[in-house]
C-alpha positions in Angstrom: -13.6 -9.0 5.1 -12.6 -12.2 6.8 -14.4 -13.7 9.4 -12.6 -13.0 13.2 -11.9 -15.8 15.7 -13.9 -16.4 18.2 -13.1 -18.1 21.2 -15.5 -19.2 24.2 -14.3 -21.3 27.4 -16.8 -23.6 28.3 -16.8 -26.2 31.5 -19.9 -28.2 33.0 -20.2 -31.1 35.3 -21.6 -33.8 32.7 -22.0 -34.0 28.8 -23.6 -36.9 26.6 -22.5 -36.5 22.2 -24.3 -39.0 21.3 -23.1 -41.6 19.0 -25.9 -42.3 16.6 -24.9 -45.7 15.8 -25.9 -46.6 18.9 -29.7 -46.7 18.3 -31.3 -48.1 22.0 -28.5 -47.0 24.5 -27.2 -43.5 24.8 -22.9 -43.6 24.7 -21.0 -40.8 24.2 -18.4 -39.7 22.0 -15.1 -38.7 24.0 -14.9 -34.9 23.0 -17.6 -33.0 21.9 -19.0 -32.8 18.4 -19.1 -29.4 15.9 -22.9 -29.4 15.8 -22.8 -29.6 20.0 -20.5 -26.6 19.9 -22.8 -24.6 16.7 -25.3 -25.0 19.7 -23.4 -23.4 22.5 -22.7 -20.4 19.7 -26.0 -20.6 18.5 -27.3 -20.2 22.5 -25.4 -17.2 22.9 -26.1 -15.2 19.7 -28.0 -16.0 16.7 -29.9 -13.4 14.4 -32.9 -14.5 13.1 -34.4 -12.8 9.5 -37.0 -10.3 9.1 -39.6 -12.5 8.4 -38.3 -15.4 11.0 -38.2 -17.9 8.6 -34.7 -18.2 8.3 -31.0 -16.6 9.8 -29.0 -14.3 9.1 -25.9 -16.4 9.7 -24.1 -19.4 10.7 -21.6 -20.6 13.1 -18.5 -22.6 11.5 -16.4 -24.6 14.5 -13.0 -24.7 13.5 -11.1 -26.0 16.5 -12.0 -27.5 19.7 -9.3 -26.9 22.3 -9.2 -30.1 25.2 -8.4 -29.0 28.3 -9.6 -31.6 31.0 -9.3 -35.2 30.4 -12.3 -37.1 28.8 -14.3 -39.2 31.5 -16.7 -41.5 30.9 -19.6 -41.6 34.3 -22.6 -44.4 34.1 -26.0 -42.8 34.4 -29.5 -44.0 34.0 -32.2 -41.8 33.1 -35.8 -41.3 32.3 -36.9 -40.2 28.8 -40.7 -39.2 27.5 -41.4 -41.5 24.3 -43.5 -38.7 22.7 -42.4 -35.2 21.2 -44.0 -32.1 21.6 -46.4 -30.8 18.8 -45.1 -28.2 17.7 -48.6 -27.1 15.8 -50.3 -27.9 19.2 -48.2 -24.7 21.1 -48.3 -23.0 18.1 -52.1 -23.5 18.6 -52.0 -22.3 22.6 -50.0 -19.6 22.4 -52.5 -17.8 20.1 -55.5 -19.1 21.7 -57.1 -21.6 19.7 -56.5 -24.4 21.6 -56.2 -25.7 24.8 -52.6 -27.5 25.8 -51.8 -31.0 25.2 -49.3 -31.9 28.1 -47.3 -35.2 27.7 -47.5 -37.4 30.8 -44.0 -39.6 31.2 -46.3 -41.2 34.2 -50.1 -41.3 35.0 -52.9 -43.7 36.1 -54.7 -45.6 33.6 -57.8 -43.9 34.1 -56.0 -40.6 33.0 -54.0 -41.9 30.1 -56.5 -45.2 29.4 -53.6 -47.4 28.7 -51.4 -49.6 30.5 -48.0 -48.1 28.9 -46.5 -45.5 30.4 -45.0 -42.6 28.9 -41.5 -42.8 29.8 -38.7 -45.0 29.3 -35.1 -45.8 30.8 -31.7 -45.6 29.2 -28.9 -47.0 30.1 -26.9 -43.2 29.0 -22.3 -43.6 29.2 -22.2 -39.6 29.5 -18.6 -37.6 30.3 -18.1 -35.9 33.4 -16.5 -33.4 34.6 -15.6 -31.6 30.7 -14.2 -28.2 30.3 -13.4 -27.1 26.0 -12.2 -24.1 24.7 -14.6 -23.9 22.1 -13.5 -21.9 18.6 -15.5 -20.5 15.5 -16.1 -18.2 13.1 -19.5 -16.1 12.5 -20.4 -16.6 8.2 -23.2 -14.7 6.8 -25.3 -15.7 4.2 -25.1 -14.0 1.0 -26.8 -10.5 1.4 -25.4 -9.8 5.3 -21.5 -10.1 4.5 -21.9 -6.3 5.3 -23.1 -7.0 8.8 -20.4 -9.1 9.7 -18.8 -6.7 12.5 -21.9 -5.9 13.6 -22.5 -9.4 14.3 -18.9 -10.4 15.6 -19.2 -7.4 17.7 -23.0 -8.6 19.2 -21.5 -11.8 19.9 -19.0 -10.7 21.7 -20.8 -8.3 24.0 -23.0 -10.8 24.9 -20.7 -13.4 25.7 -18.4 -10.7 27.7 -21.9 -10.4 30.0 -22.9 -13.7 30.6 -26.1 -13.1 28.3 -27.7 -16.2 25.9 -31.0 -17.0 24.6 -31.1 -19.8 26.3 -29.1 -21.8 28.7 -26.4 -23.6 26.8 -26.1 -27.1 27.3 -23.8 -30.4 26.4 -25.9 -32.8 24.5 -29.0 -33.0 26.5 -30.7 -30.1 27.9 -30.4 -31.7 31.3 -26.5 -30.6 30.9 -26.0 -27.6 31.1 -22.4 -25.8 29.7 -21.1 -22.3 31.3 -19.0 -20.3 29.7 -17.0 -17.4 29.0 -15.5 -15.7 26.7 -11.8 -15.3 25.8 -9.9 -12.5 25.0 -7.4 -12.1 22.1 -4.5 -11.2 24.3 -5.8 -14.8 26.9 -2.5 -16.8 27.6 -3.1 -20.1 26.2 -4.6 -22.7 26.9 -3.4 -25.8 29.2 -4.6 -28.3 27.4 -4.7 -31.7 28.3 -2.2 -33.6 26.3 -4.2 -36.6 24.2 -4.0 -38.8 21.7 -6.9 -40.2 20.0 -7.8 -41.2 16.5 -12.0 -41.2 16.9 -13.0 -42.1 13.6 -15.5 -41.1 11.8 -17.8 -38.5 13.5 -21.4 -36.8 13.0 -20.3 -33.0 11.6 -23.9 -31.4 12.0 -27.5 -32.9 11.5 -28.2 -29.6 9.2 -27.6 -28.9 5.7 -24.9 -25.7 6.7 -24.9 -24.8 2.6 -27.6 -23.1 2.7 -29.8 -20.9 5.3 -32.4 -23.4 6.9 -36.0 -23.1 8.2 -37.8 -24.8 11.0 -39.5 -27.4 8.2 -36.3 -28.2 6.7 -35.5 -31.9 6.5 -32.1 -33.3 8.2 -29.0 -33.6 6.5 -26.7 -35.9 8.2 -22.8 -35.0 7.8 -19.8 -36.7 9.2 -15.8 -36.2 9.3 -13.2 -38.7 9.9 -11.9 -37.3 13.7 -8.6 -37.0 15.1 -7.1 -35.2 17.7 -3.9 -34.5 19.0 -2.5 -32.9 21.5 -5.8 -32.1 22.8 -6.8 -30.0 19.8 -9.2 -31.4 17.1 -9.2 -29.1 13.9 -12.6 -28.9 12.5 -12.8 -28.9 9.0 -15.3 -26.8 6.9 -18.2 -27.8 6.3 -18.0 -27.0 2.2 -15.2 -29.0 2.6 -14.1 -32.6 1.1 -13.1 -33.5 4.0 -16.8 -33.1 5.1 -19.2 -36.1 4.2 -22.5 -35.1 3.4 -26.3 -36.9 3.4 -29.0 -36.6 1.1 -30.5 -33.1 1.0 -26.6 -31.4 1.0 -24.2 -30.1 -1.5 -21.5 -32.6 -2.1 
């Protein structure tokens, strides 16, 4: 049984899909990346396995339709320098230790050092973004017979605006709002835009097998071309997607 096309219309005031080749300042691609689109679908519905370590399916993004012209805006944002310790959060939730906060700004009497826990970065973000995202559910081996159930559950959740966490456009402070597009809905009024973007980030995880929270990153890229306001996204398993170490070539 082939998966059915699931379509979301998404929009928001700000977005940033950072080009990884720019190490210091953040500069967004002119269009949403497949990994960011996958994250929006995941935010609405993903299905962990019974052991809670992996998932029962993954999302394959197939197409992005651009409904508003790409427009940039320059922002200066404060970013914290440290990451939350997963081990500390786990121990705190089980009552084994106290939480260890990240201090963005504090006196030397509190932190013991003169340096601040934050840094300012220039961000070239997108504004007033609007897309139609197309995706398919790809069950992992052993869960193929549950495809119809997965699709029905996703459609129920998306139709009622339910999500596991707030979807976002690249950065969590840039929320993404969504609406399910029904199969009989009229075609989108696409922005007539052609662009040879070049190499674009496809994903940062190995999508050829179920991952866990301890999985190593696996960066993949593809050559992105927009024609008539449409970005056709190749299948992850195809030769058009170039995978780094850890992914199946």
